[in-house]
N, C-alpha and C positions, 0 to 999 in steps of 0.2 A: 229758558235754558241757562245753566250756569255759565258764567264767563270763564274765560281761560285762566284769569288770575285767581278766581275763587277755587277752581279745581286744583291748581298748583299749590295753593295755600293748604287745602285739605290733605293733599299728598305729603307735603312737608311735615304737617303735624303727625300724620300716621308714621312716617319714618322716624321722627323723634321719639315717639312712644316705643317703637320696636327697638331702637337703640338703648333706651333706658332699661327695658326688660332684659336685653342681652347683657348689659353691664352688670345688672343685679344678679343674673344667673352666674356670671363668671366670678363675681365677688363671693357668692355663697359657695361655689365650688372650691375656690381658694381657701376659704375658711375651713371647709371640710377636710381638705388635704392637710392643712396645718394641724388641725386637731388630730387627725390620724397619725401624723408623725410624732406628736408629743404624747398622745395617749395610746401607747402600744399595749397597755394592760390596764385593768380596772385599778383605780387609785382611791385612797382615802382623802377626805377633805384636807386641803393644805398641802397635798403631795403633787409633785410634778414628775410625770413618767415620760422618759425619752430614751431613744437608742443612742444618742450622742449629744454632748453639750460642749460648746467652744467658748472660751473667754478670750477677748482681744483687747489690746491696749488702745489709747486714744488715736494712734496712727493706723489702726486697723490690722496690726500684726497679731497673729495667733500667739498667745502666751500660755494657755492651758487647754487641754482637751480631756474629756471623760467619756469613755465609750467602750464598745465591744470590738474585738478583732475578728478576723476571718475564722480563727480556730475556736471561737466561743469563749475566749477569756475576756475579762474586764480589766480596765486599767486607767490610771490617771497619768497623763504625760505633761510635764512642765517644759516650756520652751524659753530660750533666751531672747534677747532683744531683736535678734535677726530671724526669729521664728524657727530656730533649729531645736529639735528635742534634746534635752540635756539630762532629765531625770524622769524615772518611770516607777510607779508603784502599781503592781497588778497582781491578779490572781488568774492562773491558767485554768483551762477547762477541767483539769483533773484535781483542782483545789490547791495546787502548789502556789504559795505567795512568793513574790519576787520584788526586790528593790534594786534598781540599777541606775548608775551614773555614767554618762557618756561624754565623748569628745564632741567637738564641733561637727565632725563627720558622722556622728552617730555610732562610733565604735565604743564598746563597753570598756570602762576603766575600773569600775568596782561593781560587784554584783553579789547580792545575798539572796539565796534561794533556799526554801525549805521543801524537801521531798518527803512524801509519805507521812506527813505530820510529825516526823521525829528525826529527820536527817537534814539538818541545816548545812549549807556550804557557802563559804565566802571566798571570792576570787578577786585578785587585783591584777590588772593587765596594763601593759604599756600601749601607747598609740599604735594601732595596727592590729590589735586584737590578740596579741600573744600573752598568755597567762604566765605571770612570773611568781605568783604566790597563791596558794590555795589551802584552805583549812576546812575540815568538815567532820561531821559525825555520821557514822553508818547506822543502818537500821538495826544491825546486830549488836550495837553498843560500842563498837571499835571507833577509834579516832585516827585522823591522818592529817599531817601537815606536809606540804610539798613546796620546795624552792626550786625554780626552774632557771635555765640559762636564757640568753637573749633570743634563742630560737624556740623557746617554750618546752624544752626537754627537761623533765624532772631530774635534778642532780642531787638533791638531799631530801630524804623522806624520813620524817619523824612521826611515830605513831604508837598506839597502844591497842592490843587486841581486845576481844570481847571480855577477857578476864582482867584487863587492866595492866597486862604485862607490856612494858615499853620496849621499843627498838628503834635503832637509828641505822639508816642505809644510805651510803654514799655511792653514787653512780658516775661512771665516766661518760665521755661524749658519745660513745657508741651504745650506751644504755646497759653496759655490763656492770654488775655490782662489784665494788672494789673494797668497801669497808662495811662490815656488819657488826653492830654492837647490840646485844640483846640481854634481857633479864627474863628468865622463864617464870611460869606460875609458881614454881617451887623456890623462887628467889635465887636461882643459880645464874651467874653472869657468864657471858661468852663473848669473845671477840674474834673476828676473822678479817684478815687483811690480805689482799691479793696484789702482787706487784705486776708491772708491765711484762715481765718475762715469764709470768705464770706461777711464780713461787707464792706459796700461801703460808701465812703465819696464823696460828690458832692459839688461843689461850682461853681456857685450859686446853690440853692436847686433845681431849675427846669432848665434843660438844653434845650436850644432852638434847 
């Protein structure tokens, strides 16, 4: 009959073998999960396919990230030394590209977006997100430049319609047009000025 010591020794060897098999299985499972995260789609030799990539500095702070957002857009975000997002280059799900620069709090200061492949728009904002300047082209070929006050209300609008005819509109704080200067497609010029008391000056007397 085996001694108690020999039976304990055989039991310990069996436990060590089971532990080794368990650790091997866990390692293989971890490799499988890592491969699934990186290879979300078939790739060519030399390609790396991933849903998100992150670059960090020697202190472990995130400095850049490339990935997809919840709406299906793709973007590259650059972070400052404190890990705050400051610049973004992305493409929305509908294909509209966008370049944006932000404050420390993530509020947009400057943004360039292209809509419908032919309608770019550039905006400049103050901290707090209020747009003070905007210029863009419309799908119909017209253009528009807006200057706003501190509350984001457009006060001066300069533009040209789809025929290239220019116009300038000055607006008061209530949003009412006070000065209109236009040149028609037939090259006729017109001016309209409205005072606070409701009096209107026109030149020429009849606006085409």
